[in-house]
N, C-alpha and C positions, 0 to 999 in steps of 0.2 A: 520522412520528410524532413529535410534539414532548412533553416533560414537563419541566415548570417548577414549580421548587419555590418555592411561596409563601409557606412558614410552615416555618421551624426553630426552634422554642422548647424547650430542655430535651429533653425524650422526644419532644412533639410534632410531626407533621409534616402537611404537606398540599401534596397535588401538583397541577396542573392539567396534564390529557392532552389532547392535541389531535390528531386524526386528519383530514387534509383532506379535504374532499369529493370531489375527484379519487382520492384513495387507495382511500377507499370504494368509488367507482363501479368502480373497476377491481377491486378484490374482488368487488364483485357481477356484473359482468359475467363474471368468472373462475368464479363460483359458478353463473351460469346456463348458461354453456358446458358445466358438469360434468353439468348434469340436461336439457341439452336433447332428449339420446335418448329420454328416459325420458318426457318429457312427453307427456300424450296430448292435443290441441286439435283440435275437429271442423274438418274443411275441410283439416288439414295431415297429409302422411305424418309418422310419426317420425322427429325428426331433421333436417325441412325446416322446422320453423318459424322464420321471420325474426326476427332478434336483435332488432328495435326490438318486435315483437308481442309476444315472448317477456317484454322486459323490461318492457311495457306490462300485462300481465297478473300479472308474479311479482315484479317488481322490488321494491317496496316490503314485500312478505313476506320475500324473500330479505334486504334491509337491516335489516329489524327482526331476522330471525336473526343477523346478522353483529353488530349492535350488543349484540345479549344476551350472545354468544359474548365478544366483544372485553372485556365489563365484567366478564364472569364471568371470564376466564381471565387477562385481560392484567395485572392487579394484583400477580400473583405474581412473574410475569416482570420486571415492572419494577422491584419489592422486592430481586428476585435481582440484576437489573443493577447495581442501585445499594448491592450487599451488605448490605442489612437485612432484620432480621425484625421482623414485626410481633407485637406482645404479643397483640393480639386481630384477630379480621376487620376490614379495612380498611372505612371506611363510604363507599359510592361515592353522591354526587350527581350528577344529570343536570338538564338543564333540564325543568320542569314545563310550560313554555308549549307549548300543541297548535301552533300554528304554526309553531314553531321548529322541535318535533318532525316535523312533517309534511316541513318544509324538509329536516332531517338524512334522512329516509326517502328524499326524491327527488333526495338527491346534491346538491341547491343550497346546502348550509350545512355546514361544519364539525363533525365530531363532537367534543363536547367534554363530557368529566367531571371530577370533581376526586375524589383520593383523600384520605382524611383516616384516621390511625392515630398509633399512639404504636410508638416502636421499642424494641425491646428493647434493653438497655444493653449494651456491651461490657464482658466482665468478664475482667478478667486474672488468672488462677488462682495463688494463691500457695502455695509449698510447706508441708505440713499435718505435716512432722515435727515441727515445734515443739508441735503440739497434743497434752497429756497427758491420759489419761482411768484413773481408777479402774474395776475390773471387778470387782464384788463375786461371790464364789463362795460358795456353800453345800453343805457336805459331807452328804449323804442319810445318816442314820444308820441303823441296822437297825431301832432301835427305832420309829422316823418309820415306814418300809415298812411294819411291822407294824399300827402304828396306822392307816394308810390302808387296808390290807387288811380290818383289823376292821370299817372305816366301809362298804367297798364290801359285805363280807359281811353287811350288815344287810339287803339284798333276799334273800338267800339263808338267813338265820335263820328258825328254827321256834318256834311257841309250843307250849304246852300248858297245856289248861284247869287251873287250879289252885283249892283250897278257900282258903277265907279271904279276906281285904282285900288289895284292890290296893296295890302299892308302885312306888315309881321304878323305870321300867324293863319294868314290866310293860305288856299291851295290854289296853284295855278296849274290847271291843263294846258298843256302845250304840244307841238312837235318841234322837234330840234334837229339840228345837224351841225356837227362840229367837225371843223377844219384846221390842219396846222400847214401854215405856207400858203394858204388857200386850196388844201388837196384833202377831202374828206377821208377821217382814217376810220380804219374798221371798229366796229362798236359804238361809233360817235352818232348813231342815228337814232331816234326814237317818235314814236305817233303816240297822242293820248298819254303822255306820260305826266303823272300828278307830283306835284312836290310842295309840302308846306315850307312856307317861306320861315326862316329859323329855325328848321330842323336841321342844319348842318350836315344833309346828306351828300350833296353836290361839294364842290372842292372850293377853297375859298374863293369869294367874290361873286360867285355865280347867283346865289340866291339875293344877295344885295340889291343886285342890279334889275333882278324882278319888281322890287318896290315899285308902284306907282305905274306899271302896264296894266292895261284894260282887254277884255275881250276882244278879240279882232285886231290886237296892235301886232305888229314883225318889228324884231330888233335885234340886234347884232351885239350879243355878248362876247367880251374880251376878258379871257382869265388868263393864267398861269399855271400849269400843273406843277405839284410840289415836285423838288427836286429827290426826295426818297419814293415817287409814286411807283407802284410795282411795274406796270408796263414800261419798260425802259426806252422804248422807242416814243414815248412822249413825256418822259422824266424830264421837269425843267423847262419844256417847251411854252410857248406861247401860243394860244389857242383861240379861235372864235366859234361860235354857237349861233348859227342863223336859227330863230326862234318864232314859231307864232303862235301867238296867245289864244286858245278855244274857249276857255271859262276861267271865272276868277271866282272862288267860294269863299266866305266866310263860316268858320266854325262855329257850330251851335256851341252854347255852353254845356257844361257837364255838372252834373250833381251826385253827388253820393248819396246814394239812396236804392231802396229795393229793386226800382226800375233797372238801374245801370246794374245791379248785381245780376238781375236776372237775365241781361243781354251777354253776361259774361259767364252764365251758366249755373251759378247760385241763386239758392233760395231766398237769400235778405243781404241787407248792408253791413249787420252784423258778421255775418259769416263771412263775408269778404275782408271786412276789416281782421277779422280773426285768421284768416288763411295769410293774409297780407303780412300782418304783423309776424306770426311764424315763420314765414320766410325771411325777413328782414333780420330776426332774431339769430334765424339760422346762419344766414350769411355772416354776422357778427361773430356767431360761436365758432364758426370755421377758423376767422381771422384770430381770434382769443387763442383758439386749441395751437394752431400754428405757432403762435408766438411763445405761448406755455411749453410746448413741443420744443422749440428750439433754445430755450432757458436750460430745459433739461438734459439735452444733448450736450450743450456747451460744457455742462459742467461735468457731465461723465465722460467727455474729453478730458477733463483735466484731471479726474479722477483715474482713469486706466490708461497706462503708458505702455505698450510693448510691440513688440515686432510683428505687424502683419504679414500673411501668407505671400511672398511674392506673386504668384500664380493669380490669385484672386486680386491686389493690387493692379496687377498687369490688365487682367480683365475689365475692371472698372475703370482703369483709366482710357483702354480703348473704348469703350461705350461712350464716356463723357467727351473725349477729343473727337470719335465720329461726328457728335451732336455739336461740338462747337465749329467743324470745319463745314458742315450741314449749312448751320445758321449764318456762318461768312459766306459762304457761298450763295446764300439765297440773298443776301441784303447785299452782294457784291463789295464788301468789303474785303480788308485785309489786316493782319495782326496791327500793321501800323496805323492804321484807323484806329483803332481799339487804343493807342497809347501805348503800344507792348509791343514784344517782339516773340517769334514763335519759340525760341528758346526758353524765354521767360515764363510764357504760355505753359509750355508742357511743364515747369517746373512746379507751376503754382497749381495746376490740374493734377498731377501728379501727389502733391500734398492731399488734395481734396480726395484724391480716390483714397489715399492710405487711411484717412480720416473715416470714410464712410465704410470700408471694411471692417476697421478696427471696431467702430461704434456698430455695426452689424452684429460682430461676432460677440461685443458686450449684449446688447439685447436679446440675440438668439439664447445665450447662456440665462438670461435672466429668467425668458419665456420657458426655458426646458425646466429650470431648476423650478418654476413655479408650476409646471405640471400644464402651461398653458398650449390648446392646440387649436387648430381652424377646423370646424365642423364641416361636413359633406354639404349640410343646407348653406353655410356660409359660401362654400366654394362655388356653388349653383347659382347662388346670388349674384356674385362676381362674374361667372359668367354671361349671365342674364344682362346686366349692365353691358358687358360688352358687344352683346348682338344688338340692344339697343342703340349704339352708337353708328352700326352698318346695317342698317335695315336693307334686306335682300341679298346681305353676304351672309346669313345664318349658317348653311351649310359648310362653307368654306372654313367658318371660326371655330365650329365643333369640330371639323376634321382636323385642324390646327392644332388645338389644344390637346386632341385624343392620340395624335399621332407625331407631335414634336416633342422629342425628350427637352423636357424640364420647362417647357411651356406653361405647364400647369403649376409651376413654382412662381411665377411673375403672377398668377392670379393670389398664391398663398401668401407669399412674403408680406405684401403691405398691410392685410387683414392681421396676420400675425403680430407684426411690427404696432399696430394700431392696438391692439388687446393688452400687448404689453405695455406701451404708453398708458394706456387705461389703469392699468397694474401701480406704474409706479407714480402716477397723478393722484392717485390714491393714497399713497404712501409718503410723499415730498411733503415740504411743508408750502403751502400755498396760502397767498395774502390777495383778495379780491381789491380789486381799484376800478371806482366807476371814474370812465373817462368819456369824451367826448368821440363823436363817430371820426372827426377830424383825427383826432389824438390816436385813435385805433388805427385809422388806416394809414396814419403817417409812417413812412420807413426814411428811417435815418439811415447814414453811410453804413453804421454798425450792426442794424437789423438787416440790410441787403446783404452784408458780408455773410453774415450768420444763418440767412435764407439759403443763400449758394452753397453753403457748407453743410447743410444738414437737409435740404430737400433735393427735388429733382435736377439733372445736369444742368448748370447754369448756363445761357446763353451770352455770347459776349455782349458788352454794353451797348445798348442801341440808342438812337434818339427814339424819342415819342412818336409812335406809329399817328397818322393822321387820324383823326377821330371822324373824318367824311372821306366818301370815295369819290372820285372825280366822275363828273357825267362822262359816261361811255368807258371805252376800251374794255371792258370785261361783258360786252353783249347788252348792257343796260345801263342807265344812267345813276344805276345805287351800289 
């Protein structure tokens, strides 16, 4: 077999592979010899079929199998022998001329094909002890734990019917019918709907107009749907709701004690506080880790400057661009609404794709050199997490990961990256800084840009989503 390099330009490579007709014929004869005892041909005893007759009957089909096996298997070994890694699956090109193909199958012409691919550039790892990061830490106070418990306790809060007018914090039970221009709209009707005044579950202005109502009252509430309301037929429209109040109930006081803990399925108030504190610390810890990760990636980006394989960049860009357009379509916006143009957006996201690919290759090299691997147990946990997100679709998800090429890599990649990041955090210079909750959660403009550059595909800038859903339009008032 001859391997001739016909292109070496930057990361691009092209190889011409030639296997002589004589070599192919020898392989074919060897394969025919292996199967001759299994072949059944009328007029011949098993194993006694003459070689020429066997070749005449099955030569071309065996040769076709050999060609397919060589084209499928040899590229990997050729690259391995050259000490190269292909960034994507090498492209294989063969003759499409039927006459030439016939000659190859008849062992009258050499088998020739070309391999076109991009290599993964050699990355010389640099010391990371010069990387300095600040790890922001929030000390969780007892008051914050208690505040969170009280929020959780809302689900266990009881209400008692009261006489008199509804106040902020009271629960109103009512029937309502929503109308736009005097016509009832789909999803704008409900009966025995319960709403706590001040919960901000309904569109702005609705709950405020419930203050002062009493059981038995009938009232017309006038509101305006937000301009960015998801239902396009209601967005920005004025609407009225005919309501009939059935009950007004005051909230019973909530105390953090063993009785509350038992209502929430725990044995004691101390255990409840312990769990809630752990949850809060975990939430802050995730934000802290993302900020640390961001700082490390930014500094790695400055340390490593090299050309990334364009095939990988193209694929990453297409993933980002698809998400961007999906977000724009769902929000009903254009690039102009985001203070940019399609051309400028393409340029920006192309740069983002290049950064991601480059950093991905660096992290991969760091992990490989450190012998970091993802265990089968970790993969199973990741798969289980996927199954939990889609109850009832377990079989489909398992089949997807089992039968879709590359699907398991989508489970492995984030686990591998986090393990590499654990290694880096243990090696770089980390300075802890105690901050407030607001300081930790604050995202200035630079942080937002960094997050977009290092984490998942960023969506276009959006206005803040409304904290409350409008009454109705989606089948209920919540």
